[in-house]
Structure formats: structure tokens, C-alpha cells
MITOR-909674 format. One line per field, with one value per residue (C-alpha): x negated, y, z. Coordinates in steps of 0.2 Angstrom, whole numbers, padded with zeros to 4 digits. Layout:
residues N
u <- [X ...] .
v <- [Y ...] .
w <- [Z ...] .
This chain:
residues 22
u <- [-0871 -0866 -0848 -0854 -0866 -0851 -0843 -0857 -0857 -0844 -0827 -0833 -0848 -0837 -0832 -0851 -0854 -0838 -0845 -0861 -0851 -0842] .
v <- [0408 0422 0415 0398 0405 0414 0397 0391 0407 0411 0419 0435 0436 0435 0453 0458 0449 0456 0473 0469 0462 0479] .
w <- [0619 0631 0632 0637 0650 0658 0660 0671 0683 0696 0691 0700 0689 0674 0676 0675 0659 0652 0655 0646 0631 0630] .
């Protein structure tokens, strides 16, 4: 579900989520 949420946010925010997944 986290991956789908990343699609909804802005490209710049993707980096933030990527850090959370790590």
C-alpha cells in the first residue's frame, strides 16, 4: 500500500518515502 501512496504524492516526495522504506 505504501508504494501506491507514493504514486499519489509528488515526485520530490518520493525520495522521502524511499528513505522510510529503507
